C-alpha positions in Angstrom: 0.0 0.0 0.0 2.9 2.4 0.8 4.6 3.9 -2.2 8.1 5.5 -2.4 6.7 8.9 -3.1 6.8 10.0 0.5 8.7 8.6 3.5 7.4 8.7 7.0 10.1 11.0 8.1 9.3 13.6 5.4 5.6 13.3 6.2 6.2 14.1 9.8 8.5 17.0 8.9 5.5 18.4 7.0 3.3 18.1 10.1 5.9 19.8 12.2 6.3 22.6 9.6 2.5 23.1 9.8 2.7 23.4 13.6 5.5 26.0 13.3 3.4 28.0 10.8 0.4 28.0 13.2 2.6 29.0 16.1 4.3 31.8 14.3 1.1 33.2 12.8 2.1 32.5 9.2 -1.1 30.5 9.1 -3.8 32.4 10.9 -5.7 30.2 13.4 -8.1 30.6 16.3 -7.2 30.2 19.9 -8.4 26.6 20.3 -6.7 25.6 17.1 -3.4 27.0 18.5 -4.0 25.1 21.7 -4.4 21.8 19.8 -1.0 22.4 18.1 0.6 23.2 21.5 -0.9 20.0 22.9 0.6 18.0 20.0 4.0 19.5 20.4 3.9 18.9 24.1 2.8 15.3 23.5 5.7 14.7 21.1 8.2 16.2 23.5 6.8 13.9 26.2 7.7 10.8 24.2 11.3 11.2 25.2 10.4 10.7 28.9 11.0 7.2 30.1 7.7 7.0 31.9 5.7 8.2 28.9 2.9 5.6 28.4 2.8 6.2 24.6 4.9 5.8 21.5 4.5 7.4 18.0 4.4 5.4 14.8 5.1 7.6 11.8 4.7 4.6 9.4 1.1 4.2 10.4 0.5 7.9 9.7 2.1 7.4 6.3 -0.3 4.4 5.8 -3.3 6.6 6.3 -1.9 9.3 4.0 -1.2 6.7 1.2 -4.6 5.1 1.7 -6.3 8.5 1.1 -4.5 8.8 -2.2 -6.2 5.6 -3.5 -9.4 7.7 -3.8 -10.4 10.7 -6.0 -12.3 13.9 -5.4 -15.8 13.3 -6.6 -16.9 16.9 -6.9 -15.7 20.5 -6.8 -12.7 22.1 -8.5 -10.5 19.0 -7.8 -13.1 16.4 -9.1 -11.3 13.4 -10.6 -7.9 14.1 -9.0 -6.4 11.8 -6.3 -7.0 13.0 -2.8 -3.9 14.6 -1.3 -4.5 15.3 2.4 -4.0 19.0 3.2 -1.6 20.0 6.0 -4.6 20.6 8.3 -6.0 17.1 7.6 -2.5 15.5 7.9 -2.1 17.2 11.3 -5.3 15.5 12.6 -4.3 12.2 11.1 -0.9 12.4 12.8 -2.7 12.8 16.1 -5.4 10.1 15.6 -3.2 7.5 13.9 0.2 8.4 15.3 0.0 7.8 19.0 -0.3 4.3 20.6 -0.2 2.8 24.1 3.0 1.0 25.1 1.1 -1.4 27.3 -1.0 -3.0 24.5 -0.4 -1.2 21.2 -3.9 0.2 21.2 -4.8 3.6 19.9 -4.1 6.4 22.4 -7.1 8.4 21.3 -10.3 6.6 21.8 -12.4 9.7 21.0 -12.0 12.7 18.7 -14.1 15.9 18.5 -13.6 17.9 15.3 -15.5 21.1 14.8 -15.2 23.3 11.7 -17.3 25.2 9.3 -19.3 23.5 6.5 -17.8 22.5 3.1 -14.3 21.9 4.7 -14.2 18.3 3.4 -15.7 16.7 6.5 -17.6 14.0 4.7 -14.5 13.2 2.5 -12.3 12.8 5.6 -14.9 10.6 7.4 -15.3 8.4 4.3 -11.5 7.8 4.2 -11.4 7.0 7.9 -14.3 4.5 7.5 -12.8 2.6 4.6 -9.3 2.6 6.2 -10.8 1.0 9.3 -12.0 -2.1 7.4 -10.1 -2.7 4.2 -6.3 -2.6 4.9 -6.6 -5.2 7.7 -7.4 -8.9 8.1 -9.4 -8.2 11.3 -13.2 -8.0 11.4 -14.3 -4.5 12.1 -17.6 -2.7 12.3 -18.0 1.0 11.4 -21.2 2.8 12.2 -22.2 6.3 11.0 -24.6 8.0 13.3 -26.9 10.8 12.2 -30.0 12.1 14.0 -32.0 11.2 10.9 -31.6 8.6 8.3 -31.0 11.3 5.6 -28.1 12.7 7.7 -26.3 9.4 8.2 -26.8 8.5 4.6 -24.9 11.7 3.5 -21.6 10.3 4.8 -22.5 6.8 3.7 -23.1 8.0 0.1 -19.7 9.8 0.2 -18.1 6.4 1.2 -19.9 4.6 -1.7 -18.7 7.3 -4.2 -15.1 6.9 -3.0 -15.2 3.1 -3.1 -16.7 3.1 -6.6 -13.8 5.1 -7.9 -11.0 3.1 -6.2 -9.7 0.3 -8.6 -7.7 -1.1 -5.6 -11.0 -2.2 -4.0 -12.8 -3.6 -7.1 -14.4 -7.0 -6.3 -13.5 -6.8 -2.6 -16.8 -5.6 -1.2 -20.5 -5.5 -1.7 -22.9 -2.6 -1.2 -26.2 -4.2 -0.4 -28.9 -4.2 2.3 -27.9 -0.7 3.4 -24.3 -1.5 4.3 -20.9 -2.1 2.8 -19.5 -5.5 3.5 -15.9 -6.6 2.9 -15.9 -10.1 1.5 -12.7 -11.4 3.1 -13.5 -10.5 6.7 -17.2 -9.7 6.8 -16.4 -6.3 8.1 -19.1 -3.7 7.6 -19.8 0.0 7.3 -23.4 0.9 8.1 -25.3 4.1 8.6 -27.5 4.4 11.6 -30.1 6.9 12.9 -31.8 7.2 16.3 -34.3 4.5 15.3 -31.3 2.0 15.8 -31.9 1.9 19.5 -35.2 0.0 18.9 -33.5 -2.9 17.0 -30.2 -3.1 18.9 -27.9 -2.1 16.0 -24.6 -0.4 16.8 -23.1 -3.4 18.6 -19.4 -3.9 19.0 -18.2 -1.0 16.7 -14.5 -0.4 16.2 -15.2 3.0 14.7 -18.2 5.2 15.4 -18.8 8.4 13.5 -21.3 10.9 14.8 -22.0 13.4 12.0 -23.3 16.9 12.6 -23.8 16.3 16.3 -25.1 19.9 16.7 -28.4 18.7 15.1 -28.9 15.8 17.5 -31.6 16.6 20.1 -30.3 14.0 22.6 -27.2 11.9 23.0 -29.0 8.6 22.5 -27.5 7.5 19.2 -24.1 8.5 20.4 -24.7 6.5 23.6 -25.7 3.4 21.6 -22.4 3.3 19.8 -20.2 4.4 22.7 -21.6 1.7 25.0 -21.1 -0.9 22.3 -17.4 -0.3 22.2 -16.6 -1.8 25.6 -15.3 -5.1 24.2 -13.0 -3.4 21.6 -9.2 -3.1 22.4 -8.7 -0.1 20.2 -12.0 1.7 19.4 -12.4 5.2 18.0 -15.4 7.4 18.4 -15.4 10.5 16.1 -17.7 13.5 16.5 -17.5 15.8 13.6 -19.8 18.9 13.4 -20.3 22.5 12.8 -21.4 24.9 15.5 -25.1 25.4 16.1 -27.6 27.4 18.2 -29.0 24.7 20.6 -27.1 25.6 23.7 -29.1 23.0 25.7 -28.2 20.1 23.3 -25.6 17.4 23.8 -23.2 18.8 21.2 -22.8 22.2 23.0 -22.2 20.4 26.3 -19.5 18.3 24.6 -18.0 21.4 23.0 -17.8 23.1 26.4 -16.0 20.0 27.9 -13.5 19.5 25.1 -12.7 23.2 25.1 -11.6 22.7 28.6 -9.4 19.8 27.6 -7.5 22.1 25.2 -7.3 25.1 27.5 -3.8 25.2 29.1 -5.1 27.3 32.0 -7.7 24.7 33.1 -6.6 21.7 34.9 -8.6 19.1 33.0 -6.7 16.3 31.3 -8.0 13.6 29.1 -5.3 11.8 27.2 -7.8 9.6 25.4 -9.6 12.5 23.7 -8.3 14.3 20.6 -9.8 17.8 20.0 -9.7 20.2 17.1 -11.9 23.2 17.0 -11.7 25.7 14.2 -13.7 28.8 15.0 -13.6 32.6 15.0 -12.5 34.0 18.3 -15.1 36.1 20.2 -13.4 39.4 19.4 -13.0 38.7 15.6 -14.8 40.8 13.0 -16.8 38.4 10.8 -16.5 40.9 7.9 -12.7 40.7 8.0 -11.8 38.2 5.3 -8.4 37.4 7.0 -10.3 35.9 9.9 -12.3 33.4 7.8 -9.5 30.8 7.7 -9.9 30.3 11.4 -13.1 28.5 10.8 -12.4 27.4 7.3 -8.9 25.8 7.2 -9.6 24.4 3.7 -12.3 26.5 2.1 -10.4 29.8 2.8 -7.2 28.6 1.1 -8.5 28.6 -2.5 -10.2 31.4 -4.6 -13.5 29.5 -5.2 -13.9 28.9 -1.5 -13.3 32.6 -0.6 -15.8 33.6 -3.3 -18.4 31.3 -1.7 -17.9 32.9 1.7 -18.1 36.4 0.2 -21.4 35.5 -1.4 -22.7 34.1 1.9 -21.8 37.1 4.0 -23.3 39.5 1.5 -26.6 37.7 1.8 -26.3 37.7 5.6 -25.6 41.4 5.7 -28.4 42.3 3.3 -30.9 39.9 5.0 -30.4 40.0 8.8 -32.5 36.8 9.3 -29.7 34.9 7.5 -26.9 36.1 9.8 -27.4 33.3 12.4 -27.0 30.7 9.7 -23.8 32.4 8.4 -22.3 32.6 11.8 -22.9 28.9 12.7 -22.4 27.2 9.3 -19.7 29.4 7.8 -17.9 31.0 10.8 -18.4 28.0 13.2 -19.7 30.2 16.0 -22.2 28.9 18.5 -25.1 31.4 18.5 -27.7 31.7 21.3 -30.2 33.5 19.2 -33.4 32.2 17.6 -34.3 32.9 14.0 -35.9 36.4 13.9 -35.1 36.8 17.6 -35.3 40.2 19.1 -32.0 40.1 20.8 -29.2 37.7 21.8 -30.0 35.9 25.0 -26.5 36.5 26.3 -27.2 40.3 26.2 -30.5 39.8 28.0 -28.8 37.7 30.8 -26.1 40.4 31.2 -28.8 42.9 32.2 -29.6 41.1 35.5 -29.2 42.9 38.7 -31.0 44.9 41.4 -32.9 48.0 40.4 -31.8 50.9 42.6 
């Protein structure tokens, strides 16, 4: 599977260069994105300590990178070209697929929370992760994609099907029938689920669980179905990938608050099993300043067509105030505590509390 086009050492040098560019400000990033980079650097430095419980396997990061190149972009300006992971995607891959436990060789990160604006190749990345889990191995694996509705979980599933159909390396090695992908050699599966799954007992014994657009989930029930089913797995991975939303009472915002604390170096909360990447505008950022857009759009804001789409979206939001909430959540990845056509932000209302003299 691995070609000679890239060595593991060169690949990790690329990841390290990306970290340096984030730290120096050459690549503009939000506060929590910078914290994620700081955490990675600290984790790498920690590997030199004798009592460090983890090791780093650059060859497995290279495996994932080369696996991604077996597929092609199916839409957009790069349609038809092999997928080359961006530096941003490679950084996440280095975290998720690079660290392992010395005690048993299992993945260090059992959970991952990834939040970024829409159209930043989320479905593409998830599709690569799903196929990588079942195909380049002789073990039997189960991958479940959890959406709140069937339509939502089908979106990632269809992205997987599109990738598989355009990958000659997998021709004749799987079937797409009965609502799931099945690998012939091991009977491993990739299957979309929705909240109805709790009634039939699906979601058992997953090795990879994908919770897509968690901000639209009204409760954590489908997440819980998959998470509880992972108990018997030695090296499971649960991935939440989402944009921001406006339901501050929902399970996603609660998870967002928790994982933000994991990243914050000034808060004494540690969870070595949980990888976190949050790409969002900082509270003080002006949404009209185009230089800030890359904070929430680490891929979209790096090419002309992407910038043009954001310019078009903000023009509509400025001309039609009712559209601003959608722009802030979907395009700038900001959590917004304001209803459609709301009179005022609830945070401003709460700030007015106090005694009347």
